[in-house]
C-alpha positions, 0 to 999 in steps of 0.5 A: 608522627614524631618520634623523640628519640634521644635528647642531648643538652650542648653547652658548646659556649660554656666549655621590598625589606629583606624578611627577618625572622624575629631573634629567637626567644630559644636565647634562654633556654634550649632550641630544637634540632630535627633529624631525620637519616631516611632517604632525602626523598623521604626526610625533606618533606618530614622534616619541613613539615616538622619545622613550626616555620615550615608548616606556617610559612611553606603555603600556596602562594610563597616565594620560597628563596633556597640557598645551597653551597654550590660554590664549587665546581666538583661531583657531588662525590667529593662532598664540597656542595649540596647534595643535588637529591637533597635539593631536587627534594626540598624544591619539589616539597616547596612545589607539593606546598603550593609554592608561587615561586622556587629560587635557587641562588647562590654566589659561586666561587668558581665559574657558575656553568661549571658549578651548575653542571658538575654539582648537579644543582642544574640537573636536579631542578630541571622540569621543575614548574615556577623554579629559577636557579641563579647565580649572581656575579654582577653587582647589579645582581645586588642590593645595600644594606646598612648594618648600624650596629655593626663593628666589622661590617657598616655596609654589605651588599646582598643578592636582590632575590630576598628581596620578595622572598616570605620563606628563606631555606638555607640549605648548606653543606656539612664540612671542614674549613681552613680559615673557620674551622668548619662550615654549617649554615651559617657560613654558608650565607656568605653565598648571599653577598658581593664580596666575600673579600671584605670579611676575608681580607678587611674584617674579623671573619668571625665576627663578620659571619655573625653580623651578616644575621642581622641582615640574612637571616634564614626562616629555617636551616636544613643541614645536609649531612648526608656526606660531610668532607672532614678534611681539606675543606671547603674544595676538597678532596679530603676525607669523607663520611656517609651519616645520612643524617638531615637536620632542621632547625629555625635557630641558626646558632643551634643548628651550627652547634650540633653540625659541631658534634657530627664528627672529627673536623681535620682531626679535631673535636669542636663544639660550639665554644670553639667556633667564634662565629657561632658564639659571637652569634649566640652574644648578638641573640640570634639563637643560643647553643643548648639545643635538643636533637628531635629524631623525626 
C-alpha cells in the first residue's frame, strides 16, 4: 500500500532503434519522486511496482538494461559506486517480473576486472539466470547516433546493449562531483557512451549531459542514496552520509532536482537552478524541476 507521507514543491530553476520514452507532459506541472528507507530487498520491489512504467514495462518477456555506476575500482563502503545490494535487488525484481533478459552495463573509468570485483557488482548478480554484466570499452561495442538538435553534440556513440531494450533502468549513486558539483541520474548516463573526453574537453559539459537525453533516455531512474559521497567526488574517498534512501522517478529532471536536496555537496547547499545540466534538461523539455515526494 502506498502512504503519502510528505509533499514538497521545488522550484530549483527559479531560485534496433533506441527506446526513447516520451518527453514528459509534466514539464508544465509537477513530477512524482517515490522514496523508501526500507532495506533494498524490500524497497526496490515497492518502488518499481509503484512507478507507472515499472508496472507496465517490467513484464514477462521484457528485455531490461540496468545502468549502475560501477566505474571506479573502489569498495562499496566508499559510496562512489552503486551498492551491490541495490543492484542485486533491481536485477532480482526484473527477473521475478518475468524479464527474459537483464543486461547490467557500464563503461568503466577504471580497469574493468578490478571495478567488477571491488565494487561487488559481479558478486551481486552471480548465479542469476538470464543476466549478463557487460563493460563496453571497444569502439565495436557502440553504435553512432546523430543529434540533429544538439548544440554541443552532433553525434555520440552509445552502447549497443541499448538497442534491443524494452526497459532502461538508470541506477546512479548520489555523490559529489568535482566537475559538475553533483553526480546523479543524468551524469550517470555518461557511462553508456564511448568517449567521455568529448564531453569534458570538446563541449560545454553541462549542456552535453542534457543533450545526451535526446538519444539515451531511461524509462526509470532509481537513485541509490543509501549512502552518499558528499565530498571529494567522484572517486573519493571523502565524507559519507548514510540516509538509507532509495528514490525512483520517470522524470530524470525531477529526480536530479530532488537529489540536490539530500545533502550539502562539498560543503555547499545546492538547488536545481545551481546545476546547469539540470536547468538545460528542463529547458529542452525532458522534465521539470518541480516535484512532489511520495513515501512508499
